[in-house]
PASEBA-1860 file (N, C-alpha, C; in nm, 3 decimals):
! residues 118
1> XXXXXXXX> 0.084/-0.119/0.000/0.000/0.000/0.000/0.088/0.125/0.000 ~ 0.047/0.226/-0.072/0.127/0.348/-0.076/0.126/0.422/0.058 ~ 0.235/0.495/0.080/0.245/0.580/0.199/0.239/0.726/0.154 ~ 0.183/0.808/0.241/0.165/0.950/0.211/0.216/1.033/0.328 ~ 0.278/1.146/0.295/0.317/1.245/0.394/0.214/1.356/0.390 ~ 0.152/1.385/0.503/0.064/1.501/0.510/0.133/1.605/0.596 ~ 0.153/1.723/0.540/0.216/1.833/0.612/0.107/1.932/0.650 ~ 0.091/1.951/0.778/-0.014/2.039/0.830/0.042/2.181/0.834
9> XXXXXXXX> -0.017/2.267/0.755/0.030/2.406/0.746/-0.063/2.499/0.821 ~ -0.003/2.588/0.900/-0.080/2.688/0.973/-0.018/2.824/0.951 ~ -0.098/2.928/0.967/-0.049/3.065/0.968/-0.032/3.101/1.115 ~ 0.091/3.103/1.161/0.117/3.126/1.303/0.063/3.261/1.351 ~ 0.051/3.358/1.262/0.001/3.489/1.301/-0.148/3.486/1.331 ~ -0.222/3.388/1.274/-0.366/3.382/1.294/-0.411/3.264/1.379 ~ -0.317/3.186/1.428/-0.352/3.072/1.515/-0.389/3.125/1.653 ~ -0.475/3.054/1.725/-0.508/3.097/1.861/-0.382/3.114/1.944
17> XXXXXXXX> -0.369/3.228/2.011/-0.248/3.261/2.087/-0.218/3.158/2.195 ~ -0.323/3.100/2.252/-0.303/3.003/2.359/-0.267/2.865/2.307 ~ -0.264/2.850/2.175/-0.232/2.720/2.116/-0.352/2.627/2.118 ~ -0.329/2.500/2.096/-0.439/2.404/2.094/-0.504/2.391/2.232 ~ -0.635/2.389/2.234/-0.709/2.374/2.360/-0.702/2.228/2.407 ~ -0.737/2.207/2.532/-0.743/2.070/2.585/-0.845/1.987/2.508 ~ -0.957/2.050/2.470/-1.060/1.980/2.395/-1.008/1.937/2.258 ~ -0.935/2.026/2.191/-0.876/1.991/2.061/-0.779/1.875/2.077
25> XXXXXXXX> -0.695/1.881/2.178/-0.597/1.774/2.199/-0.668/1.641/2.227 ~ -0.779/1.645/2.299/-0.853/1.523/2.326/-0.912/1.466/2.197 ~ -0.976/1.554/2.116/-1.034/1.508/1.988/-0.925/1.454/1.896 ~ -0.811/1.521/1.893/-0.701/1.477/1.809/-0.648/1.342/1.858 ~ -0.636/1.326/1.988/-0.590/1.200/2.045/-0.683/1.085/2.010 ~ -0.814/1.111/2.013/-0.911/1.008/1.978/-0.900/0.967/1.831 ~ -0.882/1.066/1.743/-0.867/1.034/1.601/-0.736/0.960/1.575 ~ -0.630/1.003/1.641/-0.500/0.937/1.625/-0.510/0.791/1.671
33> XXXXXXXX> -0.580/0.768/1.781/-0.599/0.631/1.828/-0.679/0.548/1.727 ~ -0.784/0.607/1.671/-0.864/0.537/1.569/-0.779/0.504/1.446 ~ -0.699/0.600/1.401/-0.615/0.577/1.284/-0.508/0.471/1.310 ~ -0.455/0.470/1.432/-0.355/0.370/1.469/-0.417/0.231/1.470 ~ -0.535/0.219/1.531/-0.604/0.090/1.535/-0.641/0.041/1.395 ~ -0.673/0.136/1.305/-0.707/0.100/1.167/-0.583/0.061/1.086 ~ -0.464/0.085/1.142/-0.340/0.048/1.074/-0.295/0.144/0.966 ~ -0.352/0.265/0.964/-0.313/0.359/0.858/-0.212/0.463/0.906
41> XXXXXXXX> -0.208/0.493/1.034/-0.118/0.596/1.085/0.016/0.534/1.122 ~ 0.121/0.573/1.051/0.254/0.520/1.077/0.333/0.610/1.172 ~ 0.312/0.742/1.163/0.383/0.836/1.250/0.314/0.971/1.241 ~ 0.317/1.047/1.350/0.263/1.182/1.349/0.325/1.262/1.462 ~ 0.332/1.392/1.446/0.382/1.480/1.552/0.353/1.624/1.515 ~ 0.341/1.707/1.616/0.338/1.851/1.598/0.481/1.903/1.602 ~ 0.500/2.023/1.553/0.632/2.084/1.550/0.634/2.210/1.636 ~ 0.751/2.244/1.689/0.764/2.367/1.767/0.742/2.487/1.675
49> XXXXXXXX> 0.712/2.604/1.731/0.691/2.723/1.649/0.814/2.756/1.564 ~ 0.790/2.822/1.451/0.900/2.854/1.360/1.003/2.946/1.426 ~ 0.965/3.020/1.529/1.061/3.106/1.600/1.174/3.024/1.660 ~ 1.149/2.897/1.685/1.251/2.810/1.743/1.325/2.729/1.637 ~ 1.292/2.752/1.510/1.352/2.674/1.402/1.467/2.744/1.334 ~ 1.528/2.673/1.245/1.637/2.723/1.160/1.605/2.686/1.017 ~ 1.646/2.768/0.925/1.634/2.738/0.783/1.774/2.731/0.726 ~ 1.808/2.618/0.666/1.941/2.597/0.608/1.924/2.600/0.456
57> XXXXXXXX> 1.998/2.689/0.391/1.984/2.712/0.246/2.118/2.687/0.178 ~ 2.113/2.616/0.065/2.233/2.589/-0.014/2.214/2.647/-0.152 ~ 2.306/2.729/-0.198/2.301/2.787/-0.332/2.443/2.819/-0.378 ~ 2.475/2.775/-0.499/2.604/2.805/-0.562/2.722/2.772/-0.472 ~ 2.711/2.660/-0.400/2.821/2.615/-0.317/2.827/2.674/-0.178 ~ 2.739/2.768/-0.147/2.739/2.832/-0.015/2.619/2.787/0.067 ~ 2.641/2.774/0.197/2.534/2.738/0.289/2.512/2.853/0.386 ~ 2.386/2.891/0.404/2.351/2.992/0.503/2.248/2.932/0.598
65> XXXXXXXX> 2.253/2.977/0.722/2.158/2.934/0.824/2.087/3.058/0.875 ~ 1.954/3.055/0.872/1.873/3.166/0.917/1.789/3.122/1.037 ~ 1.790/3.203/1.142/1.706/3.175/1.258/1.562/3.212/1.230 ~ 1.469/3.135/1.286/1.329/3.169/1.277/1.296/3.283/1.371 ~ 1.180/3.343/1.361/1.070/3.305/1.271/1.097/3.353/1.129 ~ 1.026/3.294/1.037/1.047/3.324/0.896/0.934/3.414/0.850 ~ 0.954/3.545/0.864/0.848/3.642/0.844/0.796/3.647/0.701 ~ 0.880/3.608/0.604/0.836/3.612/0.465/0.745/3.495/0.430
73> XXXXXXXX> 0.731/3.400/0.523/0.649/3.282/0.498/0.512/3.302/0.561 ~ 0.408/3.290/0.480/0.273/3.306/0.533/0.233/3.185/0.617 ~ 0.256/3.065/0.564/0.220/2.944/0.636/0.347/2.865/0.666 ~ 0.346/2.797/0.780/0.457/2.711/0.817/0.402/2.571/0.845 ~ 0.489/2.472/0.837/0.448/2.336/0.870/0.441/2.327/1.022 ~ 0.322/2.299/1.073/0.301/2.291/1.217/0.301/2.148/1.268 ~ 0.296/2.052/1.176/0.296/1.912/1.213/0.292/1.826/1.089 ~ 0.294/1.696/1.109/0.294/1.605/0.996/0.233/1.472/1.037
81> XXXXXXXX> 0.198/1.393/0.938/0.158/1.254/0.961/0.205/1.173/0.841 ~ 0.244/1.051/0.868/0.273/0.956/0.760/0.161/0.852/0.766 ~ 0.087/0.843/0.658/-0.030/0.757/0.651/-0.011/0.654/0.541 ~ -0.042/0.530/0.572/-0.041/0.423/0.472/-0.186/0.392/0.439 ~ -0.223/0.415/0.314/-0.362/0.398/0.273/-0.368/0.320/0.143 ~ -0.485/0.265/0.115/-0.499/0.185/-0.007/-0.490/0.271/-0.132 ~ -0.530/0.400/-0.121/-0.525/0.489/-0.237/-0.537/0.634/-0.191 ~ -0.530/0.725/-0.286/-0.537/0.867/-0.255/-0.670/0.906/-0.193
89> XXXXXXXX> -0.779/0.847/-0.238/-0.910/0.879/-0.183/-0.916/0.851/-0.033 ~ -0.857/0.738/0.009/-0.860/0.705/0.152/-0.778/0.804/0.234 ~ -0.658/0.838/0.187/-0.575/0.932/0.264/-0.642/1.069/0.269 ~ -0.711/1.108/0.165/-0.782/1.237/0.167/-0.895/1.236/0.268 ~ -0.966/1.125/0.282/-1.073/1.116/0.382/-1.018/1.129/0.523 ~ -0.908/1.060/0.553/-0.846/1.072/0.684/-0.798/1.216/0.708 ~ -0.741/1.277/0.606/-0.690/1.414/0.618/-0.803/1.512/0.645 ~ -0.914/1.497/0.577/-1.031/1.584/0.601/-1.080/1.570/0.745
97> XXXXXXXX> -1.085/1.448/0.794/-1.128/1.425/0.932/-1.033/1.493/1.030 ~ -0.903/1.484/1.003/-0.804/1.548/1.089/-0.823/1.700/1.090 ~ -0.845/1.759/0.975/-0.863/1.904/0.969/-0.989/1.948/1.043 ~ -1.096/1.872/1.030/-1.223/1.907/1.098/-1.209/1.903/1.250 ~ -1.121/1.820/1.303/-1.100/1.810/1.447/-1.062/1.945/1.507 ~ -0.998/2.030/1.429/-0.947/2.157/1.479/-1.057/2.256/1.520 ~ -1.175/2.244/1.464/-1.280/2.339/1.497/-1.269/2.467/1.418 ~ -1.368/2.552/1.433/-1.379/2.672/1.349/-1.280/2.782/1.383
105> XXXXXXXX> -1.218/2.781/1.501/-1.125/2.888/1.537/-0.989/2.874/1.470 ~ -0.964/2.761/1.405/-0.837/2.737/1.337/-0.855/2.744/1.186 ~ -0.753/2.794/1.118/-0.743/2.783/0.973/-0.622/2.694/0.946 ~ -0.649/2.576/0.891/-0.545/2.475/0.875/-0.550/2.420/0.733 ~ -0.434/2.401/0.674/-0.422/2.340/0.541/-0.333/2.219/0.555 ~ -0.365/2.114/0.483/-0.278/1.996/0.484/-0.237/1.964/0.341 ~ -0.108/1.962/0.318/-0.054/1.922/0.189/-0.029/1.772/0.193 ~ -0.086/1.698/0.097/-0.075/1.553/0.093/0.012/1.514/-0.024
113> XXXXXX> 0.119/1.437/0.003/0.210/1.395/-0.104/0.242/1.248/-0.086 ~ 0.237/1.172/-0.196/0.273/1.032/-0.189/0.424/1.020/-0.174 ~ 0.467/0.927/-0.089/0.610/0.903/-0.068/0.659/0.809/-0.178 ~ 0.763/0.850/-0.246/0.819/0.768/-0.355/0.883/0.644/-0.295 ~ 0.850/0.529/-0.347/0.906/0.403/-0.300/1.021/0.361/-0.389 ~ 1.115/0.289/-0.331/1.221/0.230/-0.411/1.346/0.304/-0.402
END
């Protein structure tokens, strides 16, 4: 079965300042447990804010390291999941369910990409 990487993108400037609520974390935990039991969730995690990150860039033989936050970036990857599904339709259904868990106070985008095998 194919594996997919879903990258959860958020706009840190418009996310709730207090971060995820306890209720959101509970709903997310329940969905993660369901996905694990169904055998589709291989790995998932949230990421620290971009202010704590680094961006490493390589161009023309030179490497530069930039400290976060990355103000020129509207959305940042706030988390990820690796999902093994029978096809794209199945991974999209799981991804939609994950996004709905967030509730109306969040604006969340998930980029879904199949992982190349071999």
